[in-house]
N, C-alpha and C positions, 0 to 999 in steps of 0.2 A: 585139664590144661592143654592136651593135644587138640581137643575140640575148639577151644578158644583160639589156639594158634592157627588152625586151619581157617577159622572164620576171619581172623584178622588178615591173614595172607590173601584170602579171597577178596576182601573188601579193603585192601591196603590203601588205595587212593582216598576213599571216604574217611578212613581212619586218620590219615595224615591231614586231610582237610579239617576234620573236627579238632585235631590238636593245634593246628595253626590258629583257628578261631579262639580256642581256649587260651593259648599263649598271648595272643594280641589283647584279649580281654583282660588277662592277668597283668600285662604291661601297663594297661590303662588304670587298673585297680590298685597296683602296688603303692604308688605314692599317696593315693587317697586313703588306703588302709593304714599306712604309717601315720598319717595326720590324725586318724581317728583313734589312735591307741591311748590307753589310760596310764596315768602316772600315780594312781591311787594304790595304797597298801593297807586298805581297811581290814578290820577284824570285827565285824558286827557281832554284838552280844558279849564281847569280852570287856571286863571292867576297866582295864587300862585304856582301851580304845574309846569306850563310851565316855570316860572321863575327859579324854583329850578332845572329843567332839564337843562336849559341854564347855570346856575351857575356850575353845575357838568361838563357839556361839556367844558366850558371855563377853569375851574380851577381844574378839576379832584377831587373835594372834595366839602363838604358842601351841600347847598341846603336843602333837606329833611333829611340829615344826620347831627345830632346834633354834636357839637364839643366835643373833649376830653379836660378836664381841668387838667392841671398840677398845683396842689395847693401847693404853697411854703410858708412855715411858718418859720420865723426867730427863731433860738434857743436863740439868744441874740442880742440886738441892733435892727437895722432896716435893711430892704432889700435895696440893691443898684443895679445900672444898670449892674455892673460886674456880679453879681449873675444871673441876668436875661439872660445875654448873655451865661453864662456857662450852665444854664438849657436848653436854646435853642439849644446850640451846642450838648448836650447829646441827645436831642430829634431828631435833624436833622440826627444824626448817626443811629437812630433806626427806623425812619418812612420811608416808601417807597412813596415818592411823597407827594402831598397835600400842605398845607400852615400852617403857625403859626404866632403869634404875641405876644410880651411880653409887660410888663408894661413900658419898655424903650421907645417903639414906641407909646403905648397907656396908658397914665397915669391912665385912668379909671380902669385899671386892678390891680392897687395897692391900698390897703386899706388906709383910712385916717390916721391910726396910723403907716403905712408903715411896719407893722410886717407880713402882709399876702399879697401875690400877686398871680396872676394867669398867666400862659402861656397858651394861647388859641390855641389849636391844631386841625386842620382839616386833619386827615389822608385820604389817598385815599381809598375809600370804595370798598368792594367786592360786585358788583352788584348782586342782587338776592340771596344773602347768608342769612342764618338764623341770623347771627351776622355780619353786614357789617364791623365791626372793629375787628372781632375775630382773624384775622391774625396778627394784629399789637399790640393789647393790651398787650400781654406778653412782647414784645420788649419795649414798653413804660414803663412797670413796671420795667424792668431792667434799662432803662434809668433814671427812678426816683431814683432808688437805687444809681446809679453812680452819679447823680447830687447831691444827699444828701451828699455823701462823699466829693465831690469836693467843694461844696458851704458851708458846715457846717450848712445846714438848713434841715428842714423836708420837703421832696418832696413826694407827693402822687398823684396817678392817680384817677380822679373821673369824673363825668359827666354821662349822661344817659346810654351810652354803658357800662361803668365800673360798674354802679349800677345794670344793668340788668344781668351782668355776675357774680355778687357776692352777698353775703348776703342771700337771702331768701331760700337757699337750692336748690338742684338739681331737675330737672324734672324727675319724676318717670317713665315717658313714657306712651304712649297710652295704651300699654298692661297692665301695672301695674294698671292704673286707672280703666280700664275696668274690670279687675279681682276683684278689690276692690268693684266695683258696683255689680258685679255678685255674690259675696259671700253674700253681704247684701240682694240681691234679692232672693237668694236661701233660706236664713233663713226665709224671709217673706213667700215664696211659701210653705215651709215645714209647717209653722204654718197654712196656708190656707187649704192645702189639707190633711195634716197628712199622706201622703203616698209617695211612690217613684214617683208618678205622678208629683211631684214638679220639676223634672228635665226636663220635656217635654217643658215647655215654654223657658227654657234656651237653649235647643237644637234648638228650632225655632229661638231664638234671635241670636245664633251663626251663623246659616246658613244665616240669614238675613243680619247681619253685614258683613260677608265675601263676600256675593254676592254684597252688595253695594260697598265695596272696589274694587271689580272686575270691576264694571261699572265705578267707579271713576277713576280707572287707565286708562280706555279708554278715559275718559273725559279729563284727563291731556294731552293727545296727540292732543286734538282739541283746548284747551284754557288753560290759567293759572287758577289754582285752589289754593285758599288760604290755608296755613298750618293750619289755625284754624279749617277747616272742619274735620280733622282727629279726633279731640276730640269730636266734635258735632256728627259725624257719629257713632263713637264707643259708646259713653255714652248715647246720646239721642236715638240712634238706639236700644241700649240694653233695655232702659226703655219702649219705644213704642212697640217693638216687644213682650216683656213680657206682657205688658198690654193687647194687643190684644189677645194673646194666653190665658191669664188668663180669659178673658171674655168668650171665646169659651169653654175652658175646664170646667169652672164652670157650664156653661149651659149644657154641655154634661153630667156631673155628676148628675145634677138635673134631666135631662130626664131619665138617667139610674135609678135614684131613684124612678121614676114614673112607672117603669116596662118596659121601652123600651129596645130593644136589642142595642148592641153597634152601629151597622150600623144605626138603626132607630134614635138613639140619635144623631149621627153625622149629619144626614140629618136635624133633627129638630133644633139642635143648630145652624147649618149654616143658616137656614131660619130665625132665630131670632137674635141671637148674631152675626152671621156672617154678616148679613145685617147691623147691627149697626157698626161693625168694618169697613165695606166697606165705609159707609158714613163718619165715623169718620176720616178714613185715607185720603179720598178725601178732607175733610174739612181742615185738617192739611196741605195737599199739596197746596191747594188754598191759604192759608195764607202765605206760604213761597214764593208764586209767587211775593209778595211785593218786595223781594230783587232782583229778576230777572229784574224787571221793572226799578230799580234805575240805574242812569248813573254813577255807581261806580264799576269798574271791580272786585275788590276783594269781595265786597258784592254780586255782581251778581254771582260769583262763589260759594259763600256760599249758595245762593238761589238755584242754580242748584243742588248742591250736597245735600243740605237739603231737596230738593224736593224728592230725591230718598229715604230718610229715611222712611217716612210713606208709600210711594207706594210699596217699596220692602217689608216692614214689613207686609202690608196688603196681598200682593201676597203670602208671605210665610205662614202667618196665615191661609189663605184660601185654600192652596194646601198642603203644607208639614204637617201641623198640623192634618188635617183630615186623611191623610195617616198614620201618626204615631198612631193616635187613633184607626184606623181600625186594624193595625197590633199588637199593644202592649198596647192599652189603658186599657183594662180590667185587664191585668196581672200587669201593673204598678200601678194600683189603690189598692195598698197593703202597709201597713196593714189596710188601710181604717179606720183610727181612727177619722175621721171627718164625720159627717152625710152629705148626698148628698144635702139635702135641704139648699138653700142659705139664708133662712130667719134668720135674726139676731134679738134677743130679745132686745138688746140695741138699735139698729136702729129703731125697731118698736116702742119702747117707745119714742125715740126722735121724730120720725115722727108723732106719735099720739099727743104728746105735742105741736109740731109746728102747726099741723092742728087745734088743739083745740084753740090755741092762735095765730092765723095766723097774725092778724094785729100787735100785739105786736112783733111777730117774725120779720115781715117785717120791722117795724120801728127800732127795736134795731139793726138788722144786717146792715141796711142801714147807721145808725149813726156810727157804728163801721167801715164800709168800707170807709165812707167819712172822718172819723178821720185818718185812715191809709193813705188815698190818699192825705191829705192836704199838706204834705211836697213837693209833686211834683210841687207845684206852685213856689217853689224856685229852681227848677232843673237848673243846670248849666252844659253845655257840654264842655269837654276839656280833655287834657291828665292828668294822675294822677300827683299829686303835688310832689314837691321835698320832702316835709316832710313825705309823704306816703312811698316813696321808702327809705328814710333815716332810717325810723323806722325799716326796715328789718335788719339793722346793718351791720357791716363789715368795713374794712379800707376805701373803697370808700365812704361809707355813713358818716364816721367820718370826712373825708377830706372835703366833701361838706358842712357838718355842720359848719366847721371852716370858709369856704368861706362865708357862709351866715351870720354867727355871726360877721364877719369882716365888714359887710355892703357893700360888693361889688355888691350886687343886685341879687335877687333870679332868675331873668330871664336869668342869664348868661348860664344856662344849655341848653337853647333853644333860642338863639338870633334871632332877625329879621335880615335878610340879604337884603341889598339894592344894587341892580345892577344899575349902572349909568355910564354915560359918563362924568359927572361933579361932582366928589366926594365932593369937598368943598361946592358947592352949596347944594347938597343933605344933607350933614351933618348939615349945617346951618338951614335947614328946620326942622330937627327932634331932634337935640341935646338938645334943651331947652324945649321940650314938657313936660307937667306934667306926672310924672310916669316914666320918662326915667332915668336910673341909670348911663349909660355911652355909649360910642362909641369906636370902635376899628378899626384901620387900614384904615382910609380914605386915599387913595392914595398909600397904601402899596401893595395891591393885584391887579395887572393889567394884562390884556390880550387883545391884540389888542387895540381897543378904549374903552374897558369896564373895569370898576373898581367895585369891590364888597367890602362893609364894613359892619360891624356888629353894631347893636343897641340892647341893652337889657334893660329890665324893672326892676324897683326896687322891684316889687312884682312878685311872681310866676305867669306865664301866666295861670295856672290852677285856680287861684282865680279871683274873679270878678274885682278887681282893676287891676291886671296884664293883664287880658284879654282886659279890656278897654284901657289900656295904649298901648298894642300892636296894637289894632285897630286904635288908634289915629296916631301912627307912620305910619301905612300903608296908612291911608287916606291922611295924609299930604304929604307923599312921592309920592304917585300916582297922587295926585292933581298937584304936581310940575313936573310931567312928568317922574318920575323915576319908576323903576320896583321893586317889593317887593317879597321876598321869605322867606325861613326859615320855621320851623315847625309851628309857630303861624299862618302864612298866609295860609299854607296848611290845617291846622285844621279848620280855618274859612271857607275855600272853601268847605271842606268836609261837614260841617254843612249845608251850603247853597245848595249844590248839593243833599244831602239826604233829608233834611227836607223841602226844597222848593218844592219838588215834592211829598212829602209823603201824603199830604191830599187827592189828587185824586186817588193815588194808593190804599190807605186804603179804600177809598169810593168804589172803584170797588170790592175789596175783600169782603167788608161787603155785597154788593149787591149780588155777586155771592154766597156767603155763605148763605145768606137769602133764595135765590131761591132753593139752594140745601136742606136746612133744611125744607122748605115748602114741597118739594117732599118727604123727609124722614119721616116727622112727620104728614103730611096731615093736616096742620094747618098754619094759618098766625100769630096768637097770640103767640104761643109757640116759633117760630123762632125770633120774635121781642123781646120777653122777654129774650131769650138766648143771643142775641146780646147786649142788654143793660147790662145784668149781666156780660158779658165778658168785656165790657168797664170798669165797676166798679171794677172787679177783677184785670184787668191790671193796672188801676190807683192806686189801693191799693198796688200792687207789686212795681210799680215805687216809690210810696211815701215812703215805708219802706226802699227801696234800697237807696233813697236819704238820709233818716234819718241815715242809717248805714254808707254808704261810703262817702257821701258828707259832712254830718254834724258830723260824727264821733262817733255816739252813739253805742257802742258795737264793734267797729272795732278792737280795741286792744284785747278785750276778745275773739272774734271769730276767728280773723285771725292773731293776733300777730303783727299788724302794725297800724299806725295811718290813719286817714281819707285821702281819695284821693283828697278832696276839689272840685272835679268835677266828673261827670259821663262821662266815655269814649264816644267819639262822636258817634261811631257806635253801642253802646250797646242798646239804646232804640229801634231803628228800628229792630234790631235782636231779642230783647225780644218780641216785638210785633209779629213778624213773627212766632216765635216758640210758644209763649205762647197763642196767639190767637187760634191757631189750637189745641194745647194740652188741653187747658181748654175746648174747644168745645167738645173734646172727652168725657169728663165726663158728659157734658150736654146731648149729644146724648145718652150715656149709660143710664142715669137716665130717660130722657123723653121718650125714646123708651120703656122702661119697664113700665113706668106709663101709656103710651098709650095702651100698651098691656093689662095691668090690667084693664084699663077703658073699653076696648072692651069686657073684660070678665065679669065685674061686672056692668057696666053702672053707677057707682058712682065715681065722681071725688075725693071726700075725701077719699074713700076707696082705690081708685087707687093710690093716693099719698102715703098713709100709706104702702100699699103692695109693691109699687114700690121702696120706700126708704128702706123698711125692706129687700127687696131682692137684692138691689144693694149697700146698704150702706157699708157693709163689703168689697165688691168687689172694689168699688171706693176708699175706704180707703187704701186697700192693694196696688192697682195700683198706688195711689198717693205716698205711702211710697217708692215703688220701683223706681219711677221717682225721688223722692226726694233724695234717696241714689245715684242715677246716677249723679244728680247735685252736691251733696256733693263731689263725686269723681272728678267732673269737677273743683270744687273750689280748689282742691289740686294742680292744675297747677300753677307754680310760677308766671306767668304774672298777674299783677294787673287787667288789663282790662278783662281777662278771669274770674278772681275771681268775679268781679262785675257782669258779665253776669250770672255766675252760681248762685250768690246770688239772683238776680232778678227772675230767672227761678224757683229756689227752693221755694222762697217766694210765687210766683204766684201759684204754684201747691198746696202748703199748704193752702193758703187763699181760693183757688177755691174749694178744696175738703172738706173744713170744713165749713166756714161761708157761702159760696155761695151755693154749692150743698147740704150741710147738713141742712141749715136753710132757706136761702132766697129763693132759687128756689122752694122747695116744698111749702113754705108758700105762695108764689105768685100764684102757680098753684091752691092751695086750695082757695085762695081769689078770683081768677078770675072765678072759677067754670066752668059752661058750655061754657063760652066765649073762653076757651082754645081751643076748638075743632072747632072753626069757620073757614070755608074756602069758599071763594066766589064761587057761583055756586054749592054749595053742602050743603045739609041741616044739616050736622054735622056728627060726628062719632057715634052718638047714634044709627043710623040705623044698625050699625055693632055690637052693643053691644050684649052681651050674646051669641055670637057665641061660639060653643064648642071649647075647647082648642085643638090645633093640637097635 
């Protein structure tokens, strides 16, 4: 690292010129990369997905594309078949292709009181578009207005597509969310440095983000890349790049305060803080490899692109940042209202208290973490519930609420689709199963020898009861030789594809991370402790996320909507991949400094106190910056992204406070000399009392 630092300082102008070129190229590439992103969620080889593809190929609609519901409510009296035909005629004039069915052909679509009915519409989707029905929803809205006049009823468009397009406010865009996070980060950096030096980590973050977009643009030419990555890349990239820069710049100021010249301080900070940044970034990258190994294309693309975030951030922090410090570091460290010594009186007091009462600290923090993690035992995977999206408000939400209140079945927004050559036999198998609310169009939708018909559940498939009913429908139909598609089947396949393979992928990541930390910390015990604490931190983050989003404690207060009743299927593995590495960042920062202090003093207790005192404020500020980035991410309208942002933000807060502030230092103090054990090596004490470089 010191060799790299000297090289960068020697060629600082060439280094800066190269980064200017990369940043400009990234600024050119960023909008083009965003335009090239994919909105596909395919699961090749899985029966539910393959059935859905066959349904779309045969009928030009449906499959993984949920239906649009034309909710019809009588103004007076009850609904009749003539009104069903009139609504259908208005829809037929508006939609380009696809299929529909009314309560005239499927009585299950008419409520028991006959005052509310549904026309089930499957428009022809736009493949690969951000909104598959975006081209047809305005026409269906006009058809609803026409049908309302003709039938003297209230006709409204609802369903998943209509709810996604209305209600919760517009998407502020990647740029707006990134700027929101950057402003918050700048405020924190100004408080940390008390000088113009606060802008330097932001410059590094901007160069890192733009360069990553440039690489991602090239990646979109080789494979499909999910649209989700643009938010992760911009906001997590912002937080990670600033964190790495913050660590190095803080150490540079500390060395300057000890009398070193700017160049000497750069070399020394790179040899210590730079080394910690390198290992931290590689650890984050390894954890993201979990997504690459999964047999799910869209998650694999998130893994590939997510892998770029820490690697590019590390490369930027280790090359651009030293060059900037060499050219302008001393001049930007003005008005220098903060002392250069990173020692915090508050964190020294906390560390002294924790070390003095180490076993009480260990016991108390473990009990808190286990209590926070307890709700994860009730974790349920699935799509956000109807009630959650209804709570966002709007005409589509009000229409869906009327459909649900009428008792037509909450699963109508995402029915199970059965593809068969014998529709009557298939209907007889599933129609009377527990939890089934109704069936539609057996024998109505035919192509060649194939027929597709819909079955929906009484309860929302996002709930335990609805999910179990959808599983019964699938099992019974497949056992009778029929094929099953629809969103519930594809969601179930997704869970099996991801979490059926997750255990061995996570095991490999843990093993590789352990070996990397053994190399970085020169110890076997410290890496083992770090991994155990990471598992506890992750479990606590999962638990509180379940408490908020699945069980609904605080969802209305924090997000202005009701509980999702389930955690989106892809969120837990994505949280593991990002949070495992990001949490390990703080562990490496803390333990690297504790080890450094141990080598200087030879006392584990003193090393813990000094290490926490010197890194506590740094880790807190770094965590606040990442937390603000995740708050920005939670402003994205999609509920699944909000759930992801919640879990990541909680994980960072829990890790930086309970784990790194109390449990980690208490355990290091409790284990004493055992911390430094490494097979084939007598211990770190032989290196103790070395003069400080």
